[in-house]
Every structure is written in C-alpha cells, then in structure tokens.
C-alpha positions in Angstrom: 12.7 7.6 26.8 11.1 10.8 25.7 8.8 10.9 22.7 11.2 13.2 21.0 14.0 10.8 21.4 11.8 7.9 20.2 11.1 9.8 17.0 14.8 10.8 16.5 16.0 7.2 17.1 13.3 5.7 14.8 14.1 8.1 12.0 17.8 7.7 12.3 17.8 3.9 12.5 15.3 3.5 9.6 17.3 5.8 7.3 20.6 4.1 8.2 19.2 0.6 7.5 17.7 1.8 4.2 20.9 3.5 3.0 23.3 0.7 4.1 21.2 -1.8 2.2 21.0 0.4 -1.0 24.7 1.2 -1.0 25.6 -2.5 -0.5 23.4 -3.4 -3.4 24.9 -0.7 -5.6 28.4 -1.7 -4.8 28.0 -5.5 -5.1 25.3 -6.1 -7.8 25.1 -5.2 -11.4 21.8 -3.8 -12.6 19.3 -6.8 -13.1 21.4 -9.2 -11.0 19.6 -11.2 -8.4 20.1 -13.7 -5.6 17.4 -16.2 -4.6 17.2 -16.0 -0.8 14.2 -18.4 -0.4 13.0 -20.1 -3.6 9.6 -19.1 -4.9 9.0 -16.2 -2.6 12.0 -14.0 -1.7 14.5 -12.7 -4.2 17.1 -9.9 -4.0 16.8 -8.3 -7.4 18.6 -5.1 -8.2 16.7 -2.5 -10.2 16.5 1.3 -10.4 13.7 3.7 -11.1 13.0 7.4 -11.2 11.2 7.3 -8.0 7.5 6.6 -8.8 5.7 3.5 -7.7 6.2 0.5 -10.0 8.8 2.5 -12.0 6.3 4.8 -13.7 7.9 7.9 -15.3 6.6 11.2 -16.5 7.9 14.4 -17.9 11.5 13.3 -18.4 14.2 15.3 -16.6 11.7 18.1 -15.7 9.3 15.6 -14.3 12.0 13.9 -12.2 13.0 17.3 -10.8 9.4 18.2 -10.0 8.9 14.8 -8.2 12.0 15.4 -6.1 10.9 18.9 -5.0 7.4 17.7 -4.4 8.9 15.1 -2.0 10.9 17.7 -0.2 7.7 19.7 0.4 5.9 16.6 1.5 8.7 15.8 4.0 8.4 19.3 5.4 4.7 18.6 6.0 5.5 15.2 7.7 8.1 16.9 9.9 5.5 19.4 11.1 3.0 16.6 11.6 5.5 14.6 13.7 6.4 17.7 15.8 2.8 18.5 16.5 2.1 14.9 17.4 5.0 14.9 19.9 3.8 18.1 21.5 0.4 16.6 22.0 2.0 13.6 23.8 0.3 11.2 21.5 0.7 7.4 21.9 4.2 6.1 21.2 2.9 3.9 18.4 1.7 6.9 16.5 5.1 8.6 17.0 6.9 5.6 15.6 4.5 5.3 12.7 4.9 8.9 11.6 8.7 8.6 12.1 8.8 5.6 9.8 6.8 7.4 7.2 9.2 10.3 7.5 12.3 8.1 7.3 10.9 6.3 4.2 10.3 9.6 2.4 13.8 10.9 3.3 15.4 7.6 2.3 14.1 7.8 -1.3 14.9 11.5 -1.5 18.5 10.7 -0.7 18.7 8.5 -3.7 17.1 11.0 -5.9 19.2 14.0 -4.8 22.6 12.4 -4.4 23.0 9.0 -6.1 23.3 10.4 -9.6 26.3 12.5 -8.5 28.2 9.9 -6.4 27.7 6.6 -8.3 28.7 5.6 -11.8 26.5 3.3 -13.9 25.5 -0.1 -12.8 24.8 -1.4 -16.3 27.0 -4.4 -17.1 29.2 -3.8 -14.0 29.2 -3.1 -10.3 28.9 0.6 -9.5 31.6 2.6 -7.7 30.8 5.0 -4.8 32.2 8.5 -5.2 33.0 7.8 -8.8 34.8 10.4 -11.0 32.3 9.5 -13.8 28.9 9.6 -12.2 25.9 8.4 -14.1 23.9 11.6 -13.5 23.9 14.7 -11.4 22.4 16.1 -8.2 18.6 15.9 -8.1 18.5 13.4 -10.9 19.5 10.1 -9.2 17.6 6.9 -9.5 16.0 5.1 -6.6 17.5 1.7 -5.7 15.1 -1.2 -5.3 15.9 -4.8 -4.4 13.2 -6.6 -2.4 11.1 -8.9 -4.5 8.5 -11.3 -3.2 7.0 -13.3 -6.2 4.8 -15.4 -3.9 2.9 -17.0 -6.8 3.4 -17.2 -10.5 1.2 -19.0 -13.0 -1.6 -18.7 -15.6 -4.9 -17.5 -14.3 -8.0 -19.7 -14.8 -9.8 -19.0 -18.1 -13.1 -18.4 -16.2 -11.8 -15.2 -14.6 -13.2 -12.1 -16.4 -10.8 -9.9 -18.3 -7.6 -11.5 -17.0 -8.4 -15.2 -17.5 -5.6 -17.1 -19.3 -3.0 -14.4 -18.6 0.3 -15.2 -16.9 0.3 -13.4 -13.5 2.8 -12.8 -10.7 1.8 -12.0 -7.1 3.5 -9.9 -5.8 5.4 -8.4 -8.7 6.5 -5.1 -7.2 10.2 -4.6 -6.4 10.8 -2.2 -3.5 13.3 -1.1 -0.9 13.6 -0.4 2.8 12.3 3.1 2.6 9.1 1.9 0.9 8.7 -0.7 3.6 9.0 1.9 6.4 6.2 3.9 4.7 4.0 0.9 4.4 4.6 -0.2 8.0 4.0 3.3 9.3 0.6 3.5 7.4 -0.4 0.1 8.8 0.4 1.2 12.4 -1.6 4.4 11.9 -4.5 2.2 10.7 -4.5 0.2 13.9 -4.0 3.3 16.1 -6.2 5.7 14.1 -8.1 6.8 17.2 -5.0 7.9 18.9 -3.6 9.5 15.7 -6.7 11.3 14.7 -8.7 11.9 17.9 -12.2 13.4 17.5 -12.7 16.7 19.2 -15.1 16.5 22.1 -18.2 18.7 21.7 -18.7 21.4 24.3 
C-alpha cells in the first residue's frame, strides 16, 4: 500500500470511529449519565465541553469561535506537514502518527462546527440527531467526551507537601476518541523522532 493510501485510510478510519462513538453517546445517554465498564478503572461517562482541555473555557461565544478557527488553521498546517512527510517517503510509522494527529484534530472540529446545529440538548434527556430545535448553531457546538479512567481514588498522605490530606483521583480527565488519536500519534512520534525529524547532514 502506498504511503498516501496509508495516510488516507488512517485518517478516514480514525475519524469514523471517533464520530460513531460520539453520535452513539449523544443519542443513547443523557448528559452526566454513565456506565461502569470495569469497576474502579473504566467508566463511560457522558460530558460535553467547549473544546479546551479539561473543560476550560475562555471568552464566551467569541472565545469559542476563535478556538474553532484556530483549530482550522492548525489542521491546515498538519495537512501540509503530512503531505511533505509523504513526499519525503518517511517511515510508515511517522505517516500513521501524523495521520492520527490530523484525525484527532478534525474529529473535535466536527463537534465544534456541526453538533450545535444538528443535535438538541442532552440535559435531562437523550438528544436527537438532526433536531428541529438544536441546542446551538454552526461553529458553536460542544465537544463530546465519554472515556473516563479513574484508576485510583483516595485521600493523599498528610506528609505530601501542598496536597497532603486532599482527596485525589488519578486519572480524572474525561476524553474522547479524537483526543486518544492525538495522544497516540504524539507517542509514536516520540519513538520515531529520528525518522520524523531527521538531522540534515553537514556538507
């Protein structure tokens, strides 16, 4: 299989898996609803955010719009990076890594751009796809998160500085497939950094 086809297949499959999982959650779960898959370490918990890590928000509607357009610009840069990497016939692992990062960025952009205009609210009920009463509008959708891995919960020992005695959860972030693709892509690049960022030989 050519490197171009590897990239296209990776991006397409990753986006498809991400969007199928998000649409399923939106159309089967109420906001805040959860299902324990494996006790004490894997929970499906439906939440939404404006697109920043750990649900941070800034600037209201204007900030949301800025974040979406910033992501669109970033995706353009990743597409260019991927295309140049393919042209240089770089290692397939690097092609897959960049493709996963691209798919992850696109996956969350789809939520931000379209979900506000095609879904109604998930608060207190299960949302409907292509609703006549959407919860928002184009470019103002919320990103769907559902993967939660609270591997350890408890009170930290008092002898720990600053945080001793506090209740702590590891790992407390709730994320989605798109976030996973970006993380996996970065990890692959770390292991194949010599192929991804080769040093130019001195003349």
